[in-house]
N, C-alpha and C positions, 0 to 999 in steps of 0.2 A: 303555471303564471305567478306563484309566489316567487319563483326566481327573477323573474322580469321585474316584479315589484320591489324586490330588493336590491336589485342592481339599479332601479331608477333612483329609491331612496339614498341608496350608498353615495350615487353621482349628486345629487341634490344636495347632499351633506357635503361632501368635498366642496362643490361649488359654492355653499355659504361658508363654509371654513374659511377658503381663501378669500371672500370678500371681507370677512371679518379682519383676517390677518392684515390685508391691504389696508382696511380702515386704520387699524392702530399703528400700522407703518407711518402713514401720513400725518395721523394725530402725533406720534412723536418726531417726526421730521420737521413738523409746522412748531411744535411748542421748543425744539432744539435753535432753530433758526431764528426766532421771536428772540430770544435769551441773549443771543448775540454770541462774540465768540468768547472762548474761555478766557479767562483774566490771567494777565502773566503774573507769575512772582514777582515781588520786588526785586528791583535790581540791586545788585552788591550794594552800590554807594548808598540808596536808599537804606537798605537792611542796615549797614553799619552807622548810619546817621541816626535810626530809631534806637540802634544798642546805644548810642553814644548818650542820648538825651535820657536812658534810661539809667544808666550808670553815671557816676562821677567821673568826668573828663580827668584823665592821667597824662603827666608827661615825664616819660622814662628817660633817666640819664644813663650816662656811660659810668663805669667802675672808678670810683674814686674821684668823681668829676663834679662841680657844680655849674659848669657851663653849659648854657640851654643848647639842647641838641637842635639841628636845623629843622628836622621835620616839626617842632614844636609851635613854628610860627603862625601855621594856619590855625590849629587848635587854640592857641590863648588870642588869636582875633576873634573867634568866634564866643569866646567865652567873654572877651572885652566888649563884642556889640550886644551880647547878651545884657551884661552887667549893666551897661549903659543905658540900654533900654529900660532898666528897673534901678532908679536911683538910689529908693529907699533900700534896697536890697543888700545883704552883705556877700562877700566872696569871700569864703572860709579856704584858708590854704594850708594843706595838711603835707609836710614832710615826712617820709618813711625812711627808716633803716633796717638792717637786720641786727640778731646777735653776735655775729664774728667780728675778731678785733676789739679795737680799742673803744668802749661804748662812748667815751667823751668825744671822739675824735666821729664817731658815728652819727651822735645825737647833732653835732656842730656842722658837718656836712648835711644832713638834713635840712637844718636851719636856712642854710647858706643856698641850697636848691630852693627852698620858698622863696627867700628872698629874692633868688632870679627870677623866678615867674612872676614874684607881685612888682619888681619893677619894671618886666616886661609887659605886663597888665597896665600900670600907670604910663607908661609908654604908648600903650593903644588909648589910651583917653579915659581911663577907668580912674573915679575920684579915689584918693589916698584913703578917704574916710571909710570907704566901702571894703578895703581890702583887709581881711582879717588874719593874721598868721597864728595856726594852732599849733600847739607844744609837738614837737618833734616824736615822732609814735614809731614802736619798735613792729615790725610784721611777726607774725607767727607761724611756726612750723616750717616745713621744708618745702614749700611751694616752687614757683617759677622766681629765679634768682633776680628778674628784672623788678619784680615786686616791691623789692627791698630798695630800690633806686628810684623811687616815682613821688609826685608831688600829686595829690588828687585836689582837685578843686570842687566846693560846692557852692552853688548861688542859693542862698536863703533869704 
């Protein structure tokens, strides 16, 4: 008789374990369905916009050129819109150059690039009093060569 009792107890325990497993599975399924679909990661454009607001907007120029690149128009339009929305804020415009070549030529080129950005912002309706040109700055180290051909914008 003890073998029959053991078999009955094992069967009862197996049924109880199966019921508990089904209840747990049901609870998990219910909690997942109520939380909704998983959130999708930010789209690349949204991620780029978030980065752009975290870092200073930058305009990159061609080698030995102060002509605004074609891809700068959209960026400068966004900066101008933000500056117009904050009439009391100043837009600090900083031109950069590297240590290679003639230092006077490089500083003058960085200044002309910053002035080109200033003129574009004025053309986009930013008050001249809001635009502040910073002294040309030299890039440090041997990073990306584009960094020496940039103008940074900061709204303060």
